DOMAR-531048 format. One record per residue: x negated, y negated, z negated of N, C-alpha, C in turn. Coordinates in steps of 0.1 Angstrom, whole numbers, plus 5000, padded with zeros to 4 digits. Each point is the difference from the previous one (the first is absolute). Layout:
<rs>
XYZXYZXYZ ...
</rs>
This chain:
<rs>
823061205367500349875008499349884993 499349925008499449894993501049904994 499549934990500849904993499649865006 501149925003499749875006500849894992 499349894999500649884994499749885008 501049915001499849875007500149884991 499249905002499949884992500249885009 500949914997500249885008499249884995 499949905008499349884996498550024999 499450085008498650035000499449935012 499149904998499349935010498750085003 499449965012498750065003499049964989 500149894994499049964990500250084987 501250034997500350094988499450145003 500350055012499550135003498450015000 499449895005498549995000499550014985 500749924991499650004986500250144994 501150075004500250134994498950105004 499649995013498950095005498749974993 499749874999498849964993499950054986 501249984993500150054986499750154999 500750075009499850155000498650045003 499349935009498650035003499149974987 500249894994499249954989500350084987 501250034997500450064987499950165001 500450055011500250155001499250075011 499249925007499250065010500850065012 501149945003500950055010499449975014 500050105009499549985013501249995010 500049895008501149985010499550035014 500950075007499650035014501249975009 499949895008498949915001500049904988 498949944998499949914988500949885001 500349955011500949885001501150035010 501149925000501150025009501250044993 501150005007501450034994500250144997 499350095006500250154998498750064996 500050074989498850074996500350114990 499050084998500150114990499049984989 500550004988499249984988499750134993 498750034998499650124994499249974987 500450074989499349984988499850134993 498950014992499750124992500449974986 500850094994500449994986499450124993 500050004987499450114993500750135003 501349995005500850125003499950045014 499449925009499950035014500349885009 500050025013500249905010501449955001 500249875002501349935002499949935013 501050025009500149935013501349935001 499949875003501249925002500049925013 501050015008500149925012500749874998 499349895005500549874999500549955014 501249965001500649945013500649864996 499449905006500449864997500749945012 501349974999500749935011499949854997 499149945007499749864997501249915003 500850035011501249925003501050004989 500250124994501050024990499549974986 498750004998499349984987500350124992 500050125006500350124993498850105000 499750054988498950104999500750134996 499750105009500450144997498950094996 500150064989498950094995500650145000 499250105005500350145000499050084993 500450084990499050094993499850125009 498950015006499750115010499550124992 499149984990499550114992499649944987 500350084989499649974987499750134992 499250004990499850124992501350044993 500350125000501350054995500149974985 498949984992500149964986500249864998 499949915010500149864999501549965002 500649954990501549965002500249905010 500950025009500349905011500449874994 500850004989500449884993498849914996 499050064996498849934996499349935011 500050065012499549945012500949885004 501350025001500949895004499949884990 500050034987499949894990498749925002 498950075002498749945003500049915012 500650055011500149935013500849884998 501250014993500949894998499349894991 499350044990499349914991498949925008 499350075008498949945008500649905010 501150045006500749905010500449884992 500650014989500549884992498849924996 498950064996498849934996499549915012 500050075012499549935012500949895005 501350014997500949905003499849874992 499650024987499849894991498749935002 499150065007498649945002500049905012 501249985006500049915011499849854996 
</rs>
């Protein structure tokens, strides 16, 4: 069963910064590249990681779902990295 987390207080601007950071720092590919719903795919040394992004603009809520990850990559490491990136992008406003 996929693991899902929701984050409140996320504006479209913050989401855009998160995606740009992911592209620049980790080579993450987003499909589609823009918009409130997309799938992020990245290659790690352990294998492919896929995360679904769903942004509810009206509520300011971002829901992330781990669709696929390498079995050797700890889920907690992914969630910590995503949380830290979100906080970094919040502060850049």
